[in-house]
N, C-alpha and C positions, 0 to 999 in steps of 0.2 A: 216765910218766905212762901211765893206763889211755885207750883209745880213747875211753871215756864223757866223762872228763873232758877230753880235747881237744876233743871236739864242743863241750860245754859252754864252755869256755874261747874257742874260736873264735865262735860266738854270743855269746858275750857281747862280744868285741870288735866284732864287727858291730854291736850295739846301741849300743856308746859311740862308734862311728864315725857311726853314723845321727845320735844327739843331738848329735855336735860339727857334724854338717853343718845341724843345725836351729838353732843358738845362734846363728847370723846373722838367721835368718828370726825367730827370737822376739824378739831384740832389734829390729827393724823393726815388729812387731808392737806390743811395749811403746811405741815412739815415738809410734805412730799411735795406741793409746789415750792416751796422754798429751795429744795434741793436741786430742783429743775432751773429755777430762776439764777441759781448761786452757778451751775454751768452755763448757761446762756451769758453771763456777765464774765465769764472766763473766756468765753469764745467770739463773745462780740468787742473785745478789746478795751471793755469800759475800766479794769481794774490797772490798764497802763498808766502810768504818770505822764503827766505832760511832757512831752518832750522824748520820751523813751520811745525806742525802735522797739516796736512789737514783732517778732520774728517766732517761726514754727518751733525754734527751742524753746523761749520764754513760754509761750500759750501749751506748749506739752507738756513743760516742767510744773507748771500751774495746775494743768488738768492732771497730770500723774500726782502731786500731793494732794488735791483734792478728792481724788479716788481712793488714794492709801489712808486718808483720814476718815473717810465714809466707811472703808472696810474695817476699821477698827470700831466703829459703832455698831457692826452686825454683829460682834461677839461680846460687847460690854453689857448686854441685857436689858437695855434701856428701851428697845425697840418692841413695837407689837408684832405679832405673827405677820400682819399684812403690812405693815411697813418694813419688815425684813424682807419679805418675799419681793416687795417692790423696787426698794434699794438693791437686792442681789440681781433683780432683772436689769435695774439701770446701768448697774456697774459693769455687767455682763456686757451690755449693748455697748458701752462707752469703751470699754476693753476692745471689744472686735472692732469699732469704728474710730478709732484712735488715729489709724494711719490717714484716713480721709478727712479728719475734723482738723487736724493741725497741720496741714500740708499747704494752706492757700496765703499764709501771714508772709512768706518773703516773695509772694508775687506781686508786681508793681500793677494797680489797676485792676486786681480782682475784683469782681462784684460782690458787695457786702449787703445789700439789700436785694428783695423780690424784684424791686423796679429795674434796678442794674442789672440783675441777673436776666429777667427779661429782654432788655434792650443788648445786653451782650449777647443773647441766645439769636436774636432777630439779625444783629449785625453778622454773625456766624454764618447764620442760613443763607444769607445773600452774597455774603463772601467765598461760600465753596461751591466748588463745582458739584454737579449730581453723582460723580462716580468717588467723591470725598465723602459723602454722608455717611456709610456705613462706619468709617472709622471715628467720624466726630459722634455719631449717636452711640458707640459704645463708652467713650469717653464721658458722654453725657450721663449715660445710665449708671457708672461708677459713682458719679457725684450726686445723682439723684436717690440712688440707693443710700448712701450715707445721709442725704437730707432725709429722707422718708423715715429712716432710723431713728433720727432726732425727733421728727414729728411725732412719732409713735410713741416716744417716751413722755413728751409734752402733752401729747393729746389724749392718750388712754392709760399713761402711767404701766400697766402691767399686763403685757398681750402675749398669750401664749400660744398664738399663731403666727410668730415672728419668722419661724422658719419657713411655712410656706409661704409667707408674702415677699420673703427674699428671692426663693425660688421662682413664684410667679413673675416678679418682676426681671429677674434675668431671663426668662424664657421669654419674655414680652421682647426684652431689648433684643434678645438674638432674632426673633422675628422680624421687629423692626429692620434690624441690620442688613439681614438677608433677603429683606422684601425689599430694600432701598436699593441693594446692590445688583438685585435682579430687574428692578422696574425702570431704572435710570442708568442703564449703562451706556456710556457714549458709543456713537455710531461707529461700526468698525470701517 
């Protein structure tokens, strides 16, 4: 065998060894992604049978049972340390956001997609008078806070800066609300 072929073979073996070492980590990431998809299916009404009326109570009970099932997995010893950390964070986040996540199913015409949400915001913006904006901004900031929490779970998994993100979002919404009330007061 030539020296060039030996070098290439050694490099190929090193790449295969690295890939084998990543197999376990990749399996963990796939499991974490699967958990996020399970929550997504609970929240997007895809688990509802045809003709079933979806309500806050049904979605809430499905989410609660999923959280209870996953909480038992934390103690059964089958999860790696990373999976335990991520699942603990996810369950904590879902517990904190539960009231915001399951409050929209009893509302007729509530936007379910990003496009519907943007259309709804645009319609509300043009329907409100300027002195009503601060109250509406406060309501929207609560909904966005819940949505950002879900995105944080979906996008990054385990995020230690969640508390500062929430505080920053609340501070920005207060600044927006106070700025809107100062800048757009109706003439006296």
